[in-house]
Steps between C-alpha positions, in 0.01 A plus 500: 500500500248769399632503144834650602805369323866538583543832312205657685627387839849635424346829389301528823812426707699766313219751550490423873877537520479841332212618718624387839876462458732215588508580873124521550400195292624232748315675782179496297542133416565416865190689610292329233626159611417573862153618402433184300630284784274676752201466266556126458538460877170683559317294238634180654390607850154599379447173315624307803263693727211428262587130499526496880164675539332258259629200691408669828143559388466127424588422859252757630211356299498187717295452817465808716691513828266757654329410823119484478456741787 
């Protein structure tokens, strides 16, 4: 995981605890989790829309339904 071992991760967590405090850290983690969840939801919707539009364009490439007049 990016060359980070257990001691480095513990050091980063201690540094975060010192910078933000014990009360603020859970709020930051919650906000980060919500942001990641929203990002994944958006990516899923975009990929689904792209798949739907690709399959929709296949249907449109068939015979035209326009009237000749």
